[in-house]
Legacy VTK file of the C-alpha trace (Angstrom):
# vtk DataFile Version 3.0
C-alpha trace
ASCII
DATASET POLYDATA
POINTS 155 float
128.593 142.329 93.868
130.471 145.590 93.950
131.062 146.811 90.443
131.396 149.968 88.451
129.134 150.416 85.452
132.141 151.906 83.617
133.697 148.439 83.427
130.603 146.718 82.080
130.785 146.130 78.345
129.266 143.265 76.379
131.541 140.450 75.294
132.010 139.947 71.551
129.562 137.010 71.499
127.060 138.430 73.998
123.375 138.725 73.179
122.526 142.437 73.257
118.979 143.770 73.117
118.204 147.320 72.038
115.106 149.450 72.348
114.371 152.901 71.033
113.075 155.481 73.465
111.266 158.650 72.418
111.238 160.799 75.551
107.600 161.666 76.273
106.499 164.948 77.836
105.553 163.255 81.120
109.125 161.964 81.648
110.590 165.480 81.753
110.725 167.736 84.794
110.075 171.526 84.824
113.670 172.059 83.581
112.760 169.989 80.470
115.215 167.219 81.359
114.336 163.593 82.033
113.760 163.039 85.755
116.571 160.819 87.072
114.264 157.950 88.090
112.952 157.525 84.548
116.314 156.221 83.357
115.516 153.016 85.248
112.300 152.769 83.223
114.358 152.893 80.009
116.728 150.273 81.444
113.738 148.061 82.244
112.422 148.378 78.702
115.774 147.110 77.388
115.986 144.353 80.019
112.481 143.175 79.110
113.519 143.035 75.436
116.606 141.011 76.439
114.536 138.610 78.555
112.104 138.146 75.671
114.961 137.484 73.247
116.387 134.872 75.637
113.012 133.216 76.174
113.077 134.115 79.873
110.009 136.307 80.153
108.201 136.787 83.452
105.567 134.280 82.288
108.161 131.624 81.376
110.004 132.090 84.684
106.719 131.868 86.568
105.851 128.640 84.733
109.287 127.296 85.764
108.405 128.085 89.396
110.540 131.201 89.857
110.357 134.940 90.109
113.447 137.076 89.595
113.058 140.558 91.097
115.648 143.304 90.878
117.429 143.482 94.231
120.016 146.143 93.388
120.251 148.930 90.823
122.759 151.565 89.798
122.682 154.379 87.256
125.467 156.767 86.317
124.047 159.861 84.618
126.383 161.201 81.954
124.416 163.628 79.778
120.780 164.607 80.287
118.054 163.617 77.886
115.248 166.070 77.208
111.630 165.936 76.105
111.488 164.819 72.451
114.981 163.299 72.353
115.375 159.881 70.773
117.435 157.389 72.735
118.764 153.875 72.185
119.046 151.710 75.287
121.066 148.481 75.148
121.023 145.644 77.689
123.182 142.529 78.079
124.159 139.976 80.716
127.298 141.323 82.374
127.850 138.784 85.147
126.391 135.773 86.891
127.425 134.304 90.201
124.597 133.674 92.646
122.703 136.491 90.976
122.364 137.797 87.425
123.730 141.243 86.582
122.339 142.993 83.535
124.203 146.052 82.264
122.782 148.995 80.340
123.938 151.777 78.104
121.638 154.605 77.006
122.663 156.780 74.081
120.946 160.022 73.173
120.681 159.692 69.399
119.526 163.301 69.107
122.782 164.662 70.534
125.046 161.702 69.746
126.145 161.475 73.379
125.975 158.737 75.999
123.223 159.661 78.414
123.481 156.990 81.115
124.938 153.626 81.993
124.222 151.248 84.809
123.289 147.805 85.957
120.674 145.844 87.860
121.081 142.662 89.864
118.347 140.020 89.958
117.946 137.131 92.362
115.914 133.975 91.866
113.103 133.308 94.325
110.817 130.330 94.655
107.526 131.478 93.113
105.334 129.958 95.822
107.320 130.494 99.027
109.120 133.702 97.947
112.298 132.284 99.487
115.511 133.486 97.877
117.493 130.697 96.251
121.206 130.394 96.978
122.077 129.889 93.302
120.599 130.731 89.931
118.588 127.625 88.952
120.412 125.571 86.320
117.642 125.924 83.717
118.012 129.698 83.876
121.804 129.658 84.344
122.364 127.637 81.164
120.505 130.242 79.073
122.187 133.172 80.830
125.695 131.728 80.379
125.083 131.275 76.653
123.648 134.796 76.349
126.692 136.362 77.994
128.913 134.839 75.335
131.704 134.188 77.839
132.274 131.807 80.760
130.773 133.361 83.875
131.981 133.101 87.446
130.418 130.561 89.737
129.829 127.895 87.044
LINES 1 156
155 0 1 2 3 4 5 6 7 8 9 10 11 12 13 14 15 16 17 18 19 20 21 22 23 24 25 26 27 28 29 30 31 32 33 34 35 36 37 38 39 40 41 42 43 44 45 46 47 48 49 50 51 52 53 54 55 56 57 58 59 60 61 62 63 64 65 66 67 68 69 70 71 72 73 74 75 76 77 78 79 80 81 82 83 84 85 86 87 88 89 90 91 92 93 94 95 96 97 98 99 100 101 102 103 104 105 106 107 108 109 110 111 112 113 114 115 116 117 118 119 120 121 122 123 124 125 126 127 128 129 130 131 132 133 134 135 136 137 138 139 140 141 142 143 144 145 146 147 148 149 150 151 152 153 154
């Protein structure tokens, strides 16, 4: 899926999860700005909160016989966060075809500016064989479609 994170916004009925991030000392580089790779950690915190809210935690998916690793990720850095800044990271389902795309928006509440936006793509794999499935399993797809709040492509 080729997409631009600038086009990803939650639908009016989408389930959106938010987490607060207090930038710890160890996330900042010698210039006192958050190292670029740590933004994905903040995205993951929000995605984990979304998965929990949807009832699709790693444990639940495993019990269903699936694992859903991230197979693609993108982050557009807009305004740097610094040690001690407070951020709010939001996550929502942006798209679903054969994969699930979760979008993110990270706001620096200390400065009042958007810090980053991006997305990750997850694929469903059989838990035991690790074979990638051609479609999102229906039990997962039903929950994801409802969470997006809009009809999604492919279903």
